[in-house]
BAKETI-778037 format. One record per residue: residue in one letter; x, y, z of N, C-alpha, C in turn. Coordinates in steps of 0.2 Angstrom, whole numbers, plus 2048, in hexadecimal, padded with zeros to 3 digits. Each point is the difference from the previous one (the first is absolute). Layout:
N
AXYZXYZXYZ...
//
This chain:
103
MA3249CD3D8047FC7FC7FB7FA7FEG8017FF7F97FC7FA7FE8027F9801K7FC7FB8008027F98028057FE7FAK8057FD8028057FD7FC7FE7F97FDT8017FE7FA7FE7FA7FE8067FB800P7FE7FA8048057FB8008037FE7FAL8067FD8008047FE7FA7FC7FA7FCR7FD7FC8047FC7FA7FD7FA8037FCE7FD8058037FA8037FC8038037F9L8058048018038037FA8027FB7FBS8037FA8028027FB7FB7FA7FE7FCG7FA7FF8037FA7FE7FD7FE8057FAQ8018078027FE8057FB8058017FAF8067FF8028058017FB8047FA7FDG7FE7FA8028037FA7FE8047FE806R8027F98008037FD805807803801I8028028068068038028047FA802T8067FF7FC8047FA801807801802H801807801807802801800807804V8048008058018078038078027FEN8018067FE8078027FF8047FF806S8067FD7FF8047FE806806804801D8028018068078048018057FA802V8058028028067FC8027FE7FA805N7FB8028047FE7FB8057FA7FC7FEG7FE8017FA7FA7FC7FD7FA801804T7FA8027FD7FA8018037FA7FC7FDE8027FB7FC7FA7FC7FD7FC7FC805W8037FF8067FD7FC8057FA804803M8008077FF7FA8048027FA7FE7FDL8007FD7FA7FA7FE7FD7FC7FB804A8047FC8047FD7FB8037FD802807G8018068027FE8028077F9801801N7FD7FF8067F98018027FF8077FFC8048058007FF8077FF7FD8027F9Q8017FC7FC7FE8017F97F8801800D7FC7FE8057F98008007FE807804Y8058048027FE8068048038067FDS7FD8068028038067FE807801803P8058037FD806801804800804806S7FB8048007FF8058067FE7FB807T7FE7FA7FF7FF7FB8058067FF804F8068007FC8067FE803804806803F7FD8067FF8038068037FB804804P7FE7FD8067FB802804803806804S7FB8048038028068047FF7FE808D7FD7FA8017FF7FE8078017F9802G8007FE8068027F98027FA7FB7FDV7FA8038007FB7FB7FD8017FE7F9G8038057FC8027FF7F98057FB800V8058018048067FB8007FE7F9802D7FB7FF8057FE7FA8017FC7FD7FAA7FC8047FD7FC7FD7FA8057FE7FAA8068047FF8057FE7FB8037F9802R8028008078037FA8027FC7FA7FFA7F98008017FC7FB7FF8007FD7F9I8008057FB8017FE7F98067FD7FFC8068028038067FD7FF8017F9803Q7FC7FF8058017FA8058017F97FCD7FC7FF7FB8017FA7FC8028017F9C8048057FF8028027F98067FB7FEP8007FE7FA8057FB7FE8078037FFV8008078008078037FF801805806K7FD7FF806801804805808801802D8037FA8018078018028048047FBR7FF7FE7F98048047FB7FE807800C7FA8028017FE807801803803805R8007FD8068048038068078017FFE8037FB7FD8088017FF8018057FAY7FC8017FB8008057FB800807804A7FB8018047FF806803806802805L8037FB8038068018048068017FCA8017FD7FB8068017FB8008077FDE7FA8027FE7FF8067FD7FF806805R8007FE8067FF8068057FA8047FFI7FA7FC7FF7FA8047FE7FD802807E7FF8068017FE8038067F9800802H7FC8007FB7F98018017FC7FA7FEG7FA7FF8037FB7FA7FE8027FA804V7FB7FB7FF8007FA8028037FB7FBW8057FD8018037FB7FB8027FA803G7FE7FA7FD8017FA8037FD7FF807G7FA8048027FD7FF806804804805C8048047FF8048048057FF8087FFS7FF8038057FF8088008078037FFE8008067FF8078048008047FF806R7FC8008068048008068037F9801E7FC7FB7FE8027F98018067FF7FBR8008027FA8068007FC806803803R7FF8068038068038038037FC805R7FC7FD8048027FB8068047FA7FDI7FD7FD7FA8047FB7FD8078027FEL8008057FC8068037FE805801806K7FE8038058048028068037F9803R7FB7FB8018027FA8038057FC7FBR7FF8007FA8057FD7FB807803801K8008078008068048018047FE806L7FC7FF8068037FF8068037F8800E7FC7FC7FD8027F97FF8077FF7FCT8008047FB8068007FC806803804I7FF8058038058038048037FB806S7FB7FD8038027FB8058037F97FEA7FF7FF7F98027FA7FE8087FF7FE
//
């Protein structure tokens, strides 16, 4: 499979990308993510080393919290979103469910 071109590189080739089609939850914030400098495959790793690499990119991302909450709200099952792996997001959802039940 060939290397994917990051969105920021494409924007230089095809003019500045200033808007992402948004759905009900709004996704314009994605343009501000550190992930824009990397291939999407970086965030869908097949091993723990890849997950750690994606987390490192997310660590100081200005939209990390929004990204994580988006993945949780949309029940995205695959990839690293907001610095969290699939397993970590499942744990967060489970913990929140238990907190709601006990409240």
